[in-house]
N, C-alpha and C positions, 0 to 999 in steps of 0.2 A: 504493500500500500504505500502510495506516495505521500511526499510532506503536504500536510494541509496548508492551504492558504487562508489563514484566518487572523492575520496579524492588524488589520485595518476594518472600520467599521462598514458592515453591510456585507452583503455577497459580493465576492470578486466578478467584475465584467471585461469583457472586450473593449477595447480602444473604441472611443465614438468613432462614427461615419465620418471621414473627412469632409470638411464644408468648402466651397469654393471661395477662394479670396476675390476681395473687391467687390461683393455685391451690396449695394446701398439700396436698390428698389426690390420689392419682394411682395408677393402673394401673402397674404395673412394664412399662417397654419401653424401646426404643432412645431415647437423646435426640438432639436436634438435633445434625447434622454441626457441628464447629468450623470457624468462618471467621475468618482472619487475614489474607487477602488478597483484597480486594473488587475487582472490575473496575470500569471507568468514570471513571479519572482521566486517559486519555491526553490529553485538551484541556488540561490543568494542565501536562502534560510538555512539550506545545507551546508553551503559554505561557511556561513558564521560560526555555526556550530562546529565544524571542523577545526576553524582557528580559536576555538575558546570563546567566542563573542555570544552575547545572548540577544538575538535577532529582536525580541519584544522591547528590551532596553534601547536598541539603536532606531526602534521606529517611534520610540517615545520622547527620543532626544536628539533633535535634528544635529546638534554641535557634534555630539559622539560619533553619530552616521557620517559626517562629512569628514572627520579625522579617520576614521577605520576605512572609509571609500580609499582616502588618500594613501594611507599605508598599504592596503590591498590592490594599489594601482596595477603594477605588473600582473598580478595574477589575473585580474579583471581584462587585461589589454590581451592575453594570450589564449583568452577563451572567450568568444563570439557569444554564446549562449549565457554563460555567465555574466560578462557584462552587460547585456541586455536585460537580465533579470535585475541586476544592481540597479540600473536606471530605473526599472519600475518599480522596485522597492522604495528608492530615492523620491520618485515622483508621488508613490502613495504616502509617504513622509509628508512630503510637502503639502500634499492636499489637505492631510490632517491638521496642518497648523491654522487653517482658518476655515470657518463654516462656509465662506462664499468661495472657496477655492474648488476646481475640477480639472479634469483633463479635457484638452481639445485637440482637436487634428484638422489639418487644413491639407489640400491636394497638394502632393509633390512636395511636402515638408514634414519633417520630424514632429512627433508628439510635442505637446507642451502643456505644462501644468501650472495652475495660478488663477487670479481673478482678473476682473477687467482692467484693473490698474498694472499690474504687472504678471508676467508668466515666464517661466523658465523651460528650458530646452534641457531636460536632463540626461539626455544621452550625451551631449556635448559637455554637460557640467561633470559628469563622471570622468569622461576622458581627461578633462583638462585639470582634473585634480590630482592626476598621476603627476604631474611636474610643476605643480603649484608650491610656492615657498610659503612660510608661516605668514606674513604678512597677508599673501593672497587668500589662504584659508580663513584667516581672522575676517578679513573683509567680506567674505561670500556668508559667513556665519553671521555677520552683523548685518549684512542685507537681509537674509532670511527673518531673523529676529524682529528688524524693524518692520519690516512686512507684515510679519505675524502680529504686532502690536499696534499696526495703524486699525483706525475706526472702521468697522463694517461698512462697506460700499452700500449707498442707498440704491435700491431696486431701481431699474428702469421705470420711467411712467407709464400707466396704460395708455394703448394708443387713442388717440381722442377720436370722437364718432361724429362725422359731420352730417349734417340735416340735408336729406335730399331735398331737391328743388321741389316746390309746391306745384299742384295741377294748374296749368296756363300760365307758369313763371317764365318770362322770355329766356330763351337759351342764348348762350353766346355762340357765335359762329366765328370761326377763323376767317380772316382776310384772304383773298388769293395772293400767293407768293410767287415772286419772280423766278422762272425757270431759266437756268443761265448753264453754260457749258464750261468747264475750266480745264485748262492744260498747263503743262510743266513748261519750263524755258525751253525744253526741247521740241515742244509740238506734241507731246503725247496727252491723251484724253487723262483726267484725274476723276475717277469715279468715287467720288466722295459718297461714304457711306458704306461701301463695298470696296474699298482701296486694298485692303490688306487679305492675304488667305491665310491659310491655317498656320504658315510660318510665323505669323504676327507683322508687327510694323518694323520697317527700316531703322535700326538703332539713331542713325542720323535724322531721321523724320522727326524726333522728339523737340529739336531746335529750329524748326522749319514751321513757318505759318503762312503759307503760299499765297491763300486767298482769302483774308478775312472779310472781304467785300459779299463774301455769299451769305454773311449774316445779317446784311443790311434790313432785309424782310422783318427781322425780331422788333425793328421799331414799328412797322406797322402792327405787328401782333399787340405789342404792348400797349399802343394807342386804342387799338379795338378792345382790348381789355379792359382799359380805363373807361372809355366810353360806355362799354356793358355794364361794368359796376356803378358808374355814375347814373346810367338811365334806371336801373333797376334796384339799388339799395339806397337806403335813407344815409347820406355821407355829406361831408362836407370836402371840397376840392380845393387844393392850393396848387398854383404852378408857378413855380420861382425856381431859377438855379441854385439860390441859396439852401434850399431843401436838401440838396446833396451832401450837405455837411453833415446830416442825420448818420449817413451811413459809415460804417465801421471800416469797409475796404476802401480803396482809391480806386478809382476805374479810369483815370485819365481824363480826356475833355468831356466836359459835361455841355452836350447839348439842350436837355430839358430834364427839368426834376419836377413831378408831380405826386403829392400826398393826398391818398384818400383816406379821411378819418371817419369811422363810423360814429354816429351820434349816441350809440350805446357805447359807454365808457367800457364796457367789459368784453367788447370785441378788438381785435387786433388791428391796426391801421397798417396801410401799405404805402411805401415810398417808392416811385419808380424813378429810375435815373438812366435816361438815355444816352449813351456815351459814342464818342467819336470813332471808335474801334472798327467797325460798329458791334454795339452789343447793348444789353440791357443788365442793370443791375437792380434788385429788389431788396428793400429793407422790410423785414415782416415782424410786426410786434414791436420788442424793444431791445432786442439783443442779436439779432441774427439777418446777416446780408446773404443773398443768393446771386451769383453772377451767372450769366446767360449769353456766351457759353462759358462753362467753368473753365475750360481750355480750348483754345483754337487751333492747335498745331496739327500738322498734317498726320501724326502718329493717333491722335485720338479719335480722326477720321469723322467729325461731326457733320452733319448738314443743319440747314435752317429747320428743317421739319422736325427732326429729332430735339433740337434743342427747344423749339416752339412748344413741344409736346410737354416738356417739363416747367416750361414757364408758365403754361396754360394751368398745369396741374397745381403747382404752388399757389396761383393766384385765386383760382376758382375754389381750392381747399380751404384756403384762408377764411374766405367768404362764406363758406359752409359751415365753419366752426370744425374744419379738421385738422386744427393746429393748435400746439401747445408749446410753451416754453417753461423751462424752469431754472433758478438761481437763487442762492448758490446750490451746487449740488455736491455733497460729500466734503471731505476735508480738504480737497484740492479747490473748492469753490468754483467748479466747473458749471458752465451752462450748458443747456441742454434743449433740443427741440425734438418734435416729434410731428409727423403728418400723415393724415390717412386720405386717400385719395376719394373724393365725393363720389365717383364712380365705380368706387370698389376694386379699382384696377391695381392698387399697389400701396405700399406703405415705406415710408422713409424717416430715419432718425439720424441724429447726430450728438454727440457731446465732447467739449474740449473747454480750453482755456477761453473766456470771454476777451473780445477784441481790446486793443489799447484804447481803454476808455478812463475817464477822469472817475475818482472815487466817488464823486457826487454822483454822477450819471450812474453808476453802477448800484448806488444806494438807492437811487430813485427806481431802477429797474426792480431791485429786490422788493420793494414796497409794493410796486405795480403788479408784480407776478403772484404776490401773497393774494391778491384781490382777485387773481386769474388762476388759482390752483384749478386743478384739473382740465384746465385748457381753456382757450379763448372762445367767446361766445359767438355764434354766427351773427353775421350781419343782419338788420333788419331790413325787410322789404320796405321801399317806398309805399307810403300809403296805409301802411299796418299800426 
C-alpha cells in the first residue's frame, strides 16, 4: 500500500485545468474549481522519512521546509519524479498559509500557487534553492511570511446587473462607417482584423502603427452615442475642451470633450474626449478611463468595427446600470471596476492602482463610491 497523501486539508486533487491568458471579455459561467491540495507528493514524503525529517512538521513550518529543500537540492535535481513531488509539497504548504490561496494553471505555463496579489512558481522556487545562499533563503522566507500576514484580500464585487431597455425605448443605431483599403509602403494589402495567421504577429509590428486614420470613424460613433443618450435619458450636457482635464489618462490633441451627467446622482457620468489620433477616450464614473482603441499598433490588428463594438458596449452598459466601481479595495487601496453588457454578451472587470490623482480627488471618489455601493444606478429616461 502506497504512502497516503493526507498532509493538507481536504482530499487531494489534480491540478486545475489550464486557463487561457489575456482574456478580459467573457460570457458569464461557473469558474474553475478552487484547488488548494494537489496530489502527487508521496515520493517526497517517503524521501523526508528516509532523511529523518518529519513531513508533517515541514508542512506546518514553511521556513523549515525551505531550508530542508535547499539542503536536499542535489537529490531533488537528480530525480525528476522526486523533484516534481517536492514542488507539489511546497505548493500545498504555501496554499496552506492563506485562506485565499489556491493553485492555478495557464496554457503553456508552469503551475502557480498564491492569491490574486502574489503567486509563486513552485517548480522554479525548488530549483533555485539548490544554489541559493543564506541571504537569498532568508529573503524568500521573509517574502512568504509577509505575504501570509497580509490582510485577506477583499473578494471581487458581484457583477452589476443592467436594466434591459423598456418596451418602445428608442434603440441606438451605429452610423455607417467608411470602408477603406490600406496598403503597406511596398503596396501590399493590409487585411486589418485578419492580418496574422496561426504564427501570430511579426515581432517588429508591435512598434508599428501604419494607418491610425482607420479609426477616424470612432468620432462618428462617439457623437452618435452622445446624441442617442441625450435624446433618450434625462442628462445634463456640457461641451467644452476643458472637460478633458477630468480624464486620468492623457490622450494627446483634444478635438472635443463632452460630458453627460445624469440628473440622478446615483448614476455614473460619462465624459467623451475625441482625440486627434484619431480615437476616443471615455471617463466613466469617478476613477476609470477607457481608451478606444486601447492600442492601434499593427500587431493588435484592430479595426474600427471591433473598437466600436467595445465603445458601444461600455457606454450603453453604463447607461443601463451595468457598471460598478470600488475604491479603496484591500490593503493596496486599489480601484476596481466591473461591467456586465446590457445585451448579455459578456462581462469585463479590472483592478489596479488608481491613476495619478490628488489626495483630494481620491477622497472625493471614496465618498462618492460609498453612496454607489453595489453599482451605479441606471440612467433615468426622459419623461419618467
